[in-house]
C-alpha positions as CSV (number, residue, x, y, z in Angstrom):
1,X,25.8,18.1,-4.2
2,X,27.5,15.6,-6.4
3,X,25.6,14.2,-9.4
4,X,24.8,10.5,-9.3
5,X,24.8,8.2,-12.2
6,X,21.2,6.9,-12.6
7,X,20.5,4.1,-15.2
8,X,17.3,2.1,-15.9
9,X,17.9,-1.5,-15.7
10,X,14.3,-2.6,-16.7
11,X,11.1,-1.0,-17.7
12,X,7.8,-2.8,-17.5
13,X,5.0,-1.2,-19.5
14,X,1.7,-0.9,-17.8
15,X,-0.6,1.9,-19.1
16,X,-3.5,2.9,-16.8
17,X,-4.6,6.5,-16.4
18,X,-1.3,8.5,-15.8
19,X,0.7,5.4,-15.2
20,X,3.0,4.3,-18.0
21,X,4.8,1.5,-16.2
22,X,7.4,0.5,-13.6
23,X,11.1,1.0,-13.7
24,X,14.1,-0.6,-12.0
25,X,16.8,1.9,-11.6
26,X,20.4,1.7,-10.4
27,X,22.3,4.5,-8.7
28,X,25.9,3.5,-9.4
29,X,27.7,5.5,-6.8
30,X,25.5,4.1,-4.0
31,X,25.5,0.6,-5.5
32,X,21.7,0.8,-5.0
33,X,19.0,-0.7,-7.1
34,X,15.4,0.5,-6.6
35,X,12.6,-1.5,-8.2
36,X,9.0,-0.5,-8.5
37,X,9.5,3.2,-9.4
38,X,6.2,4.2,-11.0
39,X,6.5,6.2,-14.2
40,X,3.6,8.6,-15.0
41,X,2.7,11.0,-17.8
42,X,-0.1,13.7,-18.0
43,X,-0.5,16.6,-20.4
44,X,2.9,15.9,-21.9
45,X,4.7,16.0,-18.5
46,X,6.5,12.9,-17.2
47,X,7.5,12.2,-13.6
48,X,8.8,9.3,-11.5
49,X,7.3,8.2,-8.2
50,X,9.2,6.3,-5.6
51,X,7.8,3.0,-4.5
52,X,4.8,3.1,-2.1
53,X,2.7,0.6,-0.3
54,X,-1.1,0.4,0.2
55,X,-2.4,1.9,3.4
56,X,-3.9,-0.4,5.9
57,X,-6.3,0.4,8.8
58,X,-7.4,-2.4,11.1
59,X,-6.0,-4.9,8.6
60,X,-8.1,-3.5,5.8
61,X,-7.0,-1.7,2.7
62,X,-7.8,2.0,2.9
63,X,-9.7,3.6,-0.1
64,X,-10.3,7.2,-0.8
65,X,-13.7,8.8,-1.5
66,X,-13.2,7.9,-5.2
67,X,-12.8,4.2,-4.3
68,X,-9.1,4.1,-5.2
69,X,-6.6,2.5,-3.0
70,X,-4.6,5.0,-0.9
71,X,-0.8,4.6,-0.8
72,X,1.9,5.5,1.7
73,X,5.5,6.4,0.6
74,X,8.3,4.1,1.6
75,X,10.9,6.7,1.3
76,X,11.1,10.4,0.5
77,X,13.5,13.2,-0.4
78,X,14.1,16.2,2.0
79,X,13.3,18.8,-0.6
80,X,11.2,19.2,-3.7
81,X,14.2,20.3,-5.7
82,X,16.0,17.0,-4.9
83,X,12.8,15.1,-5.7
84,X,12.4,16.9,-9.0
85,X,16.1,16.3,-10.0
86,X,15.8,12.6,-9.2
87,X,12.5,12.4,-11.2
88,X,14.1,14.1,-14.2
89,X,17.1,11.8,-14.1
90,X,14.9,8.7,-13.8
91,X,12.7,9.8,-16.8
92,X,15.9,10.4,-18.9
93,X,17.2,6.9,-18.0
94,X,13.8,5.3,-18.9
95,X,13.8,7.2,-22.2
96,X,17.3,5.8,-22.9
97,X,16.4,2.2,-22.2
98,X,12.8,2.2,-23.4
99,X,12.0,5.0,-25.9
100,X,8.6,3.4,-26.4
101,X,7.6,4.1,-22.7
102,X,5.6,7.2,-23.5
103,X,3.9,6.0,-26.7
104,X,0.2,5.2,-26.4
105,X,-0.7,1.5,-26.6
106,X,-3.6,0.9,-28.9
107,X,-5.9,-2.0,-27.9
């Protein structure tokens, strides 16, 4: 598989639980921009999550047993290896554009 050039065009900081913010990335060779990629961190590990939408049932938002909204992926990769490689490339691109992305915000 050929490597793709992934750059981060914008990063919007929003720290909540594992969420660190949202990124807009560009995949140059595909001339594709993807906005709304959630950037997460937990126990020193970072990962990128493709955009998702809230689940609906009978026109109502679906919540889990914990009361949190349930989300449905809009797109996915065929294998875990490809997903992990994409996530690592997105995290590297976010770090390049926004080195502060993984710093704790103090209130």
